[in-house]
N, C-alpha and C positions, 0 to 999 in steps of 0.2 A: 782425485786420489787421496788427498789429505782427509776428506770426510770419511772415506772408507777405512783408512788407517785409524782415525780417531774412533770410529765405531767399533772396530776390531779391538782396540785397546780397552775401550769401555767394557766390552763383553768379557775380556780377559779379567779385568778387575772384578766384575760381578761374579764370574765363575770362581775366582780365587776366594772371594768373600763367602760364597755359598759353601765351597769346599771346607774352609776353616770353621764355619759355623757347624756344619755336619760333623766334622772331625771332633770338635769340642763336645758336641752333643753325644756322640758315641762314647767318648771317654767318660763323660758324665754318667751315662747309663751303666757303664762297666763299674764305676765307683759305687753307684747306687745298688747294683746287683751284689757286689762284694759286701757292702754293708748289710744288705738284707740277709745274705747267707750267714753272716756272723750272728745276726739277731735270731735267725731260725735255729742255729745251734744252741744259743743261750736258752731259747724257749724250750727246746728238747730237754736240756739239762734240768730246767725248772720243772717241766712236766714229770720227768723221772723222779725228781725229789718229792714232788707232791704225791706221786704214786707210792713211794716208799713210806712217806709219813702216813698216808691213808692205811697202808698195810699195818704199820706199827699201832696206830690207833685201834684198828680192828682187833689186832692181837691182844691189845691191852683191855679192850672193852669186854671181850668174850670171857676171859678168865675172871675179871672183876664181877661180871654178872653171875658167874658160876661160883664166886667166892673162893677161887683157887689162888691163894697168895703165892704159892711156889711158882706157878706159871707166870704170874704177874712179875715177880722178881726176875725170872728167867727171860721173859720178853724184854724187860727194861735193860737187863745186862747185855742181851744180844743187840739191842738198839744202840746202846752206848758204845759197844765195841765197834760198830760200823761207822761211828763218827770219827 
């Protein structure tokens, strides 16, 4: 009977250890997902900023190519007001 009891206790210890490792792993994955979500949001903001800057550059290059100084000043003023 003592062998059976010892074997059962050993199984309980192994089961608890597995449970704790799985629990820590799940918590670790949640933390990693939360961190990735933050990074995705930062990436979206950076992409939006790059798109805005690309638009500004396009707005500036076209009037400069046409030698339209008034449009250049207007585009720069609009850009500065958005900062």
